[in-house]
C-alpha positions as MATLAB code, in Angstrom:
seq = 'MAKAIRQISKSVPNPVTEQMQAVSELLNAITENKEVLLTTIDILKGLHEMGVLDAAKAMLEQRTDIGAIAIQQINQPAMHNTIKNAMNAFKFLGSIDPDQLQAILNGVSQGFDRSAEVLKNGENQSLWKLGTSLRDPDVKASLSTMMEFLHGMGEAFNQDPKNVH';
ca = [
     -98.643   54.934  -13.316;
     -95.059   54.284  -12.621;
     -92.275   54.494  -15.264;
     -90.251   51.297  -16.123;
     -87.072   51.065  -14.976;
     -84.547   51.161  -17.939;
     -81.239   51.100  -16.681;
     -79.684   49.572  -13.564;
     -76.580   51.330  -12.293;
     -74.059   48.689  -10.748;
     -71.617   50.081   -8.395;
     -68.458   47.960   -8.399;
     -66.498   48.772   -5.488;
     -62.759   49.996   -5.698;
     -60.767   47.015   -4.470;
     -58.213   49.538   -2.850;
     -61.072   51.624   -0.878;
     -62.270   48.097    0.437;
     -58.636   47.198    1.420;
     -58.377   50.522    3.507;
     -61.726   49.898    4.875;
     -60.613   46.523    6.188;
     -57.415   47.462    7.533;
     -59.197   50.495    9.320;
     -61.780   47.850   10.953;
     -58.719   45.456   11.924;
     -56.844   48.462   13.464;
     -59.858   49.223   15.658;
     -60.210   45.876   16.632;
     -56.739   45.478   17.555;
     -56.661   48.785   20.225;
     -60.015   47.829   21.328;
     -58.499   44.419   22.372;
     -54.899   44.999   23.033;
     -54.612   43.482   26.420;
     -56.596   40.065   24.886;
     -54.065   40.034   22.201;
     -51.024   40.652   24.259;
     -52.298   37.710   26.849;
     -53.041   35.601   23.499;
     -49.676   36.044   22.062;
     -47.902   35.588   25.638;
     -49.722   32.119   26.063;
     -48.417   31.235   22.190;
     -45.109   31.975   23.402;
     -45.234   30.017   26.208;
     -46.822   27.121   24.168;
     -44.196   27.551   21.741;
     -41.078   27.674   23.940;
     -42.644   24.280   25.518;
     -42.727   22.539   22.215;
     -46.469   22.329   22.293;
     -47.087   23.999   19.079;
     -44.649   22.134   17.229;
     -45.879   18.831   18.313;
     -49.499   20.103   17.217;
     -48.408   21.199   13.948;
     -46.858   17.734   13.644;
     -49.879   15.932   14.740;
     -52.138   17.928   12.346;
     -49.561   17.047    9.341;
     -49.772   13.429   10.389;
     -53.453   13.407   11.218;
     -54.223   10.189    8.817;
     -51.605    8.275   10.709;
     -52.617    9.137   13.792;
     -56.377    8.588   13.303;
     -55.682    4.885   11.863;
     -53.655    3.909   15.002;
     -56.077    5.834   17.453;
     -59.067    3.444   15.661;
     -56.923    0.137   15.737;
     -56.279    0.973   19.553;
     -59.973    1.497   20.014;
     -60.975   -1.400   18.574;
     -59.011   -3.977   20.833;
     -61.481   -5.513   23.285;
     -59.616   -4.252   26.194;
     -60.274   -1.033   25.414;
     -63.966   -1.675   25.041;
     -63.995   -2.710   28.378;
     -61.923    0.263   29.646;
     -64.726    2.663   28.041;
     -67.212    0.847   29.514;
     -65.734    0.817   33.110;
     -64.842    4.437   32.813;
     -68.705    5.142   31.885;
     -70.072    2.875   35.001;
     -66.998    4.515   37.225;
     -68.432    8.038   36.215;
     -71.996    7.008   36.388;
     -71.118    5.657   40.141;
     -69.285    8.939   40.978;
     -72.501   10.844   40.028;
     -74.732    8.681   42.197;
     -72.715    9.178   45.260;
     -73.681   11.853   47.890;
     -70.631   14.271   47.949;
     -71.018   15.265   51.850;
     -71.055   11.517   52.085;
     -68.092   10.841   49.927;
     -66.061   13.745   51.804;
     -67.047   12.317   55.396;
     -65.427    8.965   53.937;
     -62.513   10.075   52.557;
     -61.553   11.915   55.299;
     -61.783    9.075   57.425;
     -59.664    7.127   55.216;
     -56.972    9.985   55.107;
     -56.903   10.011   58.927;
     -56.763    6.150   59.107;
     -53.862    6.434   56.560;
     -52.052    8.884   58.573;
     -52.934    6.910   61.633;
     -51.339    3.748   60.292;
     -48.520    5.542   58.860;
     -47.610    6.974   62.005;
     -47.712    3.479   63.907;
     -45.641    1.768   61.311;
     -43.263    4.678   61.658;
     -42.800    4.471   65.332;
     -42.658    0.565   65.291;
     -45.378   -0.094   67.177;
     -46.758   -3.672   67.772;
     -50.080   -4.066   69.248;
     -50.424   -7.114   71.419;
     -53.493   -9.160   70.765;
     -55.041   -8.158   74.310;
     -54.747   -4.502   73.314;
     -56.028   -5.337   70.094;
     -58.980   -6.716   71.777;
     -59.712   -3.796   74.206;
     -59.361   -1.514   71.404;
     -62.882   -3.011   70.101;
     -64.116   -0.884   72.879;
     -62.984    2.397   71.608;
     -65.743    4.866   70.088;
     -63.769    5.634   67.224;
     -62.929    1.724   66.306;
     -66.742    1.077   66.909;
     -67.593    3.796   64.340;
     -65.244    2.636   61.663;
     -66.513   -0.873   62.248;
     -69.934   -0.339   62.485;
     -69.458    1.714   59.034;
     -67.507   -1.119   57.168;
     -70.415   -3.680   58.260;
     -73.055   -1.393   56.841;
     -70.906   -0.796   53.530;
     -70.737   -4.815   53.720;
     -74.424   -5.268   54.214;
     -75.488   -2.741   51.533;
     -72.490   -4.444   48.850;
     -74.268   -7.861   49.563;
     -77.890   -6.546   49.324;
     -76.983   -5.174   45.901;
     -75.135   -8.898   44.993;
     -78.279  -10.711   45.962;
     -80.278   -8.245   43.737;
     -78.730   -9.166   40.845;
     -76.266  -12.273   41.261;
     -75.511  -12.767   37.887;
     -73.301   -9.429   38.036;
     -71.125  -11.365   40.669;
     -68.393  -13.825   39.336;
];
């Protein structure tokens, strides 16, 4: 049979030894991460020079007042609509094929460039020239794209007419 333990020796850590060990661990971490720390210091220095740290400190000191103002602004009916519109806009952007959107945005950009060039040159189109430009393949492609866009939008409106005011 085993002997009963009658005395438990409790080791009390020496605070000086603990402090020296902590300092040693910190120095090791600093030497291992020297470049990271120097980069962080450079970033903090830049933020301090720009006044960002002072602004952040002031915002933390006044967080209760800032929070109350933010809640007041968010509780306005116009802000509710803004939040809903932003959510719908993000949902819409997520539903668009990026390649299709890129093609359309490229076309819009080229259209703006072309119209700015015409305005800069002061060219006026006669009615005859406007009519004959309908035969241009680029104009036909643009008009047919716009017509299909209008067809699609009309279909969506007819599916749920209560959303159209």
